[in-house]
LOLO-727873 format. One record per residue (C-alpha): residue in one letter; x, z, y. Coordinates in Angstrom, 1 decimal. Example, Ala and Ser with C-alpha at 12.3 -4.5 7.8 and 13.67 -1.06 7.14 Angstrom:
{kenu: a	c1: 12.3	c3: 7.8	c2: -4.5}
{kenu: s	c1: 13.7	c3: 7.1	c2: -1.1}
END
This chain:
{kenu: m	c1: -30.5	c3: 28.7	c2: 24.0}
{kenu: l	c1: -29.7	c3: 27.8	c2: 20.4}
{kenu: a	c1: -33.0	c3: 29.1	c2: 19.1}
{kenu: g	c1: -34.8	c3: 26.5	c2: 21.0}
{kenu: l	c1: -33.0	c3: 23.6	c2: 19.3}
{kenu: a	c1: -33.6	c3: 21.9	c2: 15.9}
{kenu: f	c1: -31.5	c3: 23.5	c2: 13.2}
{kenu: a	c1: -28.9	c3: 20.7	c2: 12.9}
{kenu: e	c1: -28.6	c3: 20.5	c2: 16.7}
{kenu: a	c1: -28.3	c3: 24.3	c2: 17.0}
{kenu: l	c1: -25.6	c3: 24.3	c2: 14.3}
{kenu: q	c1: -23.6	c3: 21.6	c2: 16.1}
{kenu: t	c1: -23.9	c3: 23.3	c2: 19.4}
{kenu: a	c1: -22.9	c3: 26.7	c2: 18.0}
{kenu: r	c1: -19.7	c3: 25.0	c2: 16.6}
{kenu: q	c1: -19.0	c3: 23.5	c2: 19.9}
{kenu: l	c1: -19.4	c3: 26.9	c2: 21.6}
{kenu: a	c1: -17.1	c3: 28.4	c2: 19.0}
{kenu: d	c1: -14.5	c3: 25.7	c2: 19.7}
{kenu: i	c1: -14.4	c3: 26.6	c2: 23.4}
{kenu: e	c1: -14.4	c3: 30.3	c2: 22.5}
{kenu: i	c1: -17.9	c3: 31.3	c2: 23.8}
{kenu: l	c1: -19.2	c3: 32.2	c2: 20.3}
{kenu: r	c1: -17.6	c3: 33.2	c2: 17.1}
{kenu: q	c1: -18.9	c3: 33.2	c2: 13.5}
{kenu: n	c1: -18.8	c3: 36.6	c2: 11.9}
{kenu: s	c1: -18.3	c3: 37.1	c2: 8.2}
{kenu: p	c1: -21.5	c3: 37.7	c2: 6.3}
{kenu: s	c1: -22.0	c3: 41.1	c2: 4.7}
{kenu: p	c1: -21.5	c3: 41.4	c2: 0.9}
{kenu: r	c1: -25.4	c3: 41.3	c2: 0.6}
{kenu: q	c1: -25.7	c3: 38.0	c2: 2.4}
{kenu: a	c1: -25.2	c3: 34.5	c2: 1.1}
{kenu: p	c1: -22.0	c3: 32.9	c2: 2.4}
{kenu: s	c1: -24.0	c3: 30.4	c2: 4.5}
{kenu: t	c1: -25.8	c3: 33.1	c2: 6.5}
{kenu: g	c1: -22.9	c3: 34.3	c2: 8.6}
{kenu: l	c1: -24.0	c3: 35.6	c2: 12.0}
{kenu: i	c1: -22.7	c3: 34.4	c2: 15.3}
{kenu: s	c1: -21.9	c3: 36.5	c2: 18.4}
{kenu: f	c1: -20.4	c3: 36.2	c2: 21.7}
{kenu: v	c1: -16.6	c3: 36.5	c2: 21.7}
{kenu: h	c1: -16.6	c3: 39.1	c2: 24.4}
{kenu: p	c1: -19.1	c3: 41.5	c2: 26.0}
{kenu: l	c1: -18.4	c3: 40.0	c2: 29.4}
{kenu: v	c1: -19.4	c3: 36.5	c2: 28.2}
{kenu: r	c1: -22.5	c3: 38.0	c2: 26.7}
{kenu: a	c1: -23.4	c3: 39.8	c2: 29.9}
{kenu: a	c1: -22.8	c3: 36.6	c2: 32.0}
{kenu: v	c1: -25.1	c3: 34.6	c2: 29.7}
{kenu: y	c1: -27.8	c3: 37.3	c2: 29.6}
{kenu: e	c1: -27.6	c3: 37.7	c2: 33.4}
{kenu: e	c1: -29.0	c3: 34.2	c2: 33.7}
{kenu: l	c1: -32.0	c3: 34.9	c2: 31.4}
{kenu: t	c1: -35.1	c3: 36.7	c2: 32.2}
{kenu: e	c1: -35.9	c3: 39.5	c2: 29.7}
{kenu: t	c1: -38.8	c3: 37.5	c2: 28.4}
{kenu: a	c1: -36.6	c3: 34.4	c2: 27.8}
{kenu: r	c1: -34.1	c3: 36.6	c2: 26.0}
{kenu: l	c1: -36.7	c3: 38.3	c2: 23.8}
{kenu: d	c1: -38.4	c3: 34.9	c2: 23.1}
{kenu: g	c1: -35.0	c3: 33.5	c2: 22.1}
{kenu: h	c1: -34.4	c3: 36.3	c2: 19.7}
{kenu: a	c1: -37.8	c3: 35.9	c2: 18.1}
{kenu: r	c1: -37.3	c3: 32.2	c2: 17.7}
{kenu: a	c1: -33.9	c3: 32.9	c2: 16.1}
{kenu: a	c1: -35.5	c3: 35.4	c2: 13.7}
{kenu: r	c1: -38.1	c3: 32.8	c2: 12.7}
{kenu: l	c1: -35.4	c3: 30.1	c2: 12.3}
{kenu: l	c1: -33.3	c3: 32.3	c2: 10.0}
{kenu: a	c1: -36.3	c3: 33.4	c2: 8.0}
{kenu: d	c1: -37.2	c3: 29.7	c2: 7.5}
{kenu: k	c1: -33.7	c3: 28.8	c2: 6.5}
{kenu: r	c1: -33.5	c3: 31.6	c2: 4.0}
{kenu: r	c1: -36.9	c3: 30.6	c2: 2.5}
{kenu: h	c1: -35.7	c3: 27.0	c2: 2.1}
{kenu: a	c1: -32.3	c3: 28.2	c2: 0.7}
{kenu: g	c1: -34.0	c3: 30.6	c2: -1.7}
{kenu: t	c1: -32.1	c3: 33.6	c2: -0.3}
{kenu: r	c1: -33.5	c3: 36.9	c2: 0.8}
{kenu: g	c1: -32.6	c3: 38.7	c2: 4.0}
{kenu: r	c1: -34.1	c3: 40.8	c2: 6.6}
{kenu: s	c1: -35.2	c3: 38.8	c2: 9.6}
{kenu: s	c1: -34.0	c3: 41.6	c2: 11.8}
{kenu: a	c1: -30.5	c3: 40.2	c2: 11.2}
{kenu: a	c1: -31.5	c3: 37.3	c2: 13.5}
{kenu: h	c1: -31.5	c3: 39.7	c2: 16.4}
{kenu: r	c1: -27.7	c3: 40.2	c2: 15.7}
{kenu: t	c1: -27.3	c3: 36.5	c2: 15.8}
{kenu: c	c1: -28.2	c3: 36.3	c2: 19.4}
{kenu: r	c1: -25.9	c3: 39.1	c2: 20.6}
END
């Protein structure tokens, strides 16, 4: 899972997954800084296949780590945002 990686490694891995059309970066909302675009799976079947391999605990832990990672990134960048957006990152 991306949330278990260091930020730079997670970013590189997310880009690689986007290149092979597993993930896509969504445009940020008007309230978000441009660098806070969210990522999602390209298709519900891809998401289902990935989630099928995870226990519920692993999925929830990953979402929690993603929320902390985004909150830390926003603090360092000086931007504000609700950490609940991190949940959408893992979808």
